[in-house]
C-alpha positions as CSV (number, residue, x, y, z in Angstrom):
1,X,-179.7,-208.7,-76.8
2,X,-176.1,-207.2,-76.0
3,X,-173.2,-209.4,-75.3
4,X,-170.6,-208.2,-72.9
5,X,-167.4,-209.6,-74.8
6,X,-165.0,-209.7,-71.7
7,X,-161.7,-211.1,-71.6
8,X,-162.3,-212.8,-68.3
9,X,-165.4,-214.3,-69.4
10,X,-164.5,-216.4,-72.2
11,X,-164.2,-220.1,-72.2
12,X,-164.6,-219.8,-68.3
13,X,-166.8,-221.2,-65.8
14,X,-168.8,-218.4,-64.3
15,X,-171.0,-217.1,-61.3
16,X,-174.2,-217.4,-63.3
17,X,-176.2,-220.0,-60.8
18,X,-175.8,-217.6,-57.9
19,X,-178.6,-215.2,-59.0
20,X,-180.7,-218.4,-59.2
21,X,-179.8,-219.6,-55.9
22,X,-180.8,-215.9,-54.8
23,X,-184.1,-216.3,-56.4
24,X,-184.8,-219.8,-54.7
25,X,-183.5,-218.0,-51.2
26,X,-186.1,-215.5,-51.8
27,X,-188.7,-217.9,-52.7
28,X,-188.2,-220.0,-49.5
29,X,-188.6,-216.9,-47.2
30,X,-191.2,-215.8,-49.1
31,X,-193.5,-218.6,-49.7
32,X,-195.0,-220.7,-46.6
33,X,-194.2,-224.9,-47.1
34,X,-191.8,-224.7,-50.0
35,X,-189.2,-225.1,-47.2
36,X,-190.5,-228.4,-46.3
37,X,-189.7,-230.0,-49.6
38,X,-185.8,-229.2,-49.4
39,X,-183.7,-232.2,-50.8
40,X,-187.2,-234.3,-51.3
41,X,-186.6,-236.4,-53.5
42,X,-184.3,-239.9,-54.0
43,X,-182.7,-239.1,-57.3
44,X,-182.0,-235.6,-58.9
45,X,-179.8,-234.3,-61.3
46,X,-178.9,-230.8,-59.6
47,X,-175.5,-228.8,-60.7
48,X,-172.8,-229.3,-58.8
49,X,-172.9,-225.8,-56.8
50,X,-176.4,-227.0,-55.8
51,X,-175.2,-230.2,-54.5
52,X,-172.8,-228.9,-52.8
53,X,-174.1,-226.4,-51.0
54,X,-177.6,-228.4,-49.7
55,X,-175.5,-231.1,-48.3
56,X,-175.9,-230.2,-45.0
57,X,-179.4,-229.6,-45.1
58,X,-180.2,-233.0,-46.7
59,X,-179.0,-234.4,-43.3
60,X,-182.5,-233.0,-41.7
61,X,-184.7,-233.7,-44.6
62,X,-183.9,-237.1,-44.8
63,X,-182.2,-238.2,-42.0
64,X,-178.7,-238.4,-43.6
65,X,-177.3,-236.9,-46.1
66,X,-176.8,-237.6,-49.4
67,X,-174.0,-238.9,-51.6
68,X,-172.9,-236.7,-54.6
69,X,-172.2,-238.5,-57.9
70,X,-170.5,-237.3,-61.3
71,X,-172.2,-238.1,-64.2
72,X,-169.6,-239.3,-67.1
73,X,-170.2,-238.5,-69.5
74,X,-171.1,-235.0,-68.6
75,X,-171.2,-231.5,-70.3
76,X,-169.5,-228.2,-68.8
77,X,-171.6,-225.6,-68.2
78,X,-170.2,-222.0,-69.7
79,X,-172.2,-219.1,-68.6
80,X,-172.0,-215.8,-70.6
81,X,-172.7,-212.5,-69.2
82,X,-175.7,-210.5,-71.1
83,X,-177.7,-207.4,-70.9
84,X,-180.8,-208.5,-71.9
85,X,-182.2,-205.3,-72.7
86,X,-182.1,-204.0,-76.2
87,X,-180.3,-200.9,-77.1
88,X,-177.6,-200.3,-74.2
89,X,-175.9,-197.7,-74.3
90,X,-172.0,-197.5,-74.1
91,X,-172.5,-195.8,-69.8
92,X,-174.4,-198.8,-69.1
93,X,-172.2,-201.5,-70.9
94,X,-169.3,-200.1,-69.5
95,X,-170.7,-200.0,-65.9
96,X,-171.5,-204.0,-66.6
97,X,-167.9,-204.8,-67.6
98,X,-166.3,-203.0,-64.3
99,X,-169.4,-205.2,-62.7
100,X,-168.1,-208.5,-64.1
101,X,-164.4,-207.1,-63.0
102,X,-165.3,-207.1,-59.3
103,X,-167.2,-210.2,-59.8
104,X,-164.3,-212.0,-61.1
105,X,-162.0,-210.8,-58.5
106,X,-160.3,-213.3,-56.1
107,X,-161.9,-212.2,-53.2
108,X,-165.4,-212.4,-55.1
109,X,-164.3,-215.7,-56.5
110,X,-163.4,-217.3,-53.2
111,X,-166.7,-216.5,-52.0
112,X,-168.3,-218.0,-55.1
113,X,-166.4,-221.3,-53.6
114,X,-168.1,-221.2,-50.6
115,X,-171.6,-221.3,-52.3
116,X,-170.2,-224.9,-54.2
117,X,-169.0,-222.8,-57.4
118,X,-166.0,-223.7,-59.1
119,X,-163.8,-219.8,-59.7
120,X,-163.3,-218.6,-63.2
121,X,-159.4,-218.6,-62.2
122,X,-157.4,-221.7,-62.1
123,X,-155.2,-220.3,-59.4
124,X,-158.0,-220.0,-56.4
125,X,-157.3,-223.8,-54.5
126,X,-160.4,-225.2,-53.8
127,X,-159.4,-226.9,-51.0
128,X,-157.4,-223.8,-49.0
129,X,-160.9,-221.8,-49.2
130,X,-162.4,-221.2,-45.9
131,X,-166.0,-222.9,-45.7
132,X,-165.5,-224.2,-48.9
133,X,-168.0,-227.4,-49.6
134,X,-164.7,-229.0,-51.1
135,X,-163.6,-229.1,-47.6
136,X,-166.2,-230.6,-45.6
137,X,-165.6,-234.5,-46.4
138,X,-169.0,-234.3,-48.3
139,X,-169.6,-238.1,-49.7
140,X,-168.2,-237.8,-53.2
141,X,-167.7,-234.4,-54.1
142,X,-164.6,-234.2,-55.9
143,X,-162.0,-231.4,-56.6
144,X,-160.8,-233.2,-60.0
145,X,-163.5,-235.7,-60.8
146,X,-162.1,-237.9,-63.3
147,X,-164.9,-237.6,-66.3
148,X,-165.1,-237.1,-69.9
149,X,-166.7,-234.1,-70.9
150,X,-168.8,-234.0,-74.3
151,X,-168.3,-231.2,-76.6
152,X,-170.7,-228.3,-77.0
153,X,-173.6,-228.4,-79.3
154,X,-172.9,-227.3,-82.9
155,X,-174.1,-224.2,-84.2
156,X,-176.9,-225.7,-86.3
157,X,-178.3,-227.3,-83.5
158,X,-178.5,-224.5,-81.0
159,X,-179.8,-222.5,-84.1
160,X,-183.0,-225.0,-84.3
161,X,-183.2,-224.9,-80.5
162,X,-183.7,-220.6,-81.0
163,X,-185.8,-221.3,-83.2
164,X,-188.2,-223.5,-81.9
165,X,-188.1,-221.4,-78.1
166,X,-189.0,-218.4,-80.2
167,X,-192.0,-220.0,-82.2
168,X,-193.6,-221.0,-78.6
169,X,-193.0,-217.1,-77.0
């Protein structure tokens, strides 16, 4: 696996979940009845982006919208952009880098904010973005939640997780 080492991505939140959200949206469109189970739970631990983006839908499936809570302490997920095929040539890696440059531009970051993702750039005000979930009075949603963030796992622990994962493949 080749990793794009890109200055904009190092130690920043990124839009990784947008692909997962797109896959879920496609699944809801293609699988009959799946949409009936949206927000059908008493309690769920989810990414902030999903909780914020799906909040409005919860009013129709649960009789009233849900409350967002921030776990304290919490773990910050820092995503990376990777090329998942082996032996990628330089032109493909360069094109991928340009795509990342495009996605990290302020206009695209504002679009991600509309879907509940925090921007990679600190100069984007979550409350000033049009259709931002942070300015929709979602109960419990916080621009700056007061939580302690646990440190990242040690490399030895990550190595063991990777070893166990490869063993079951």
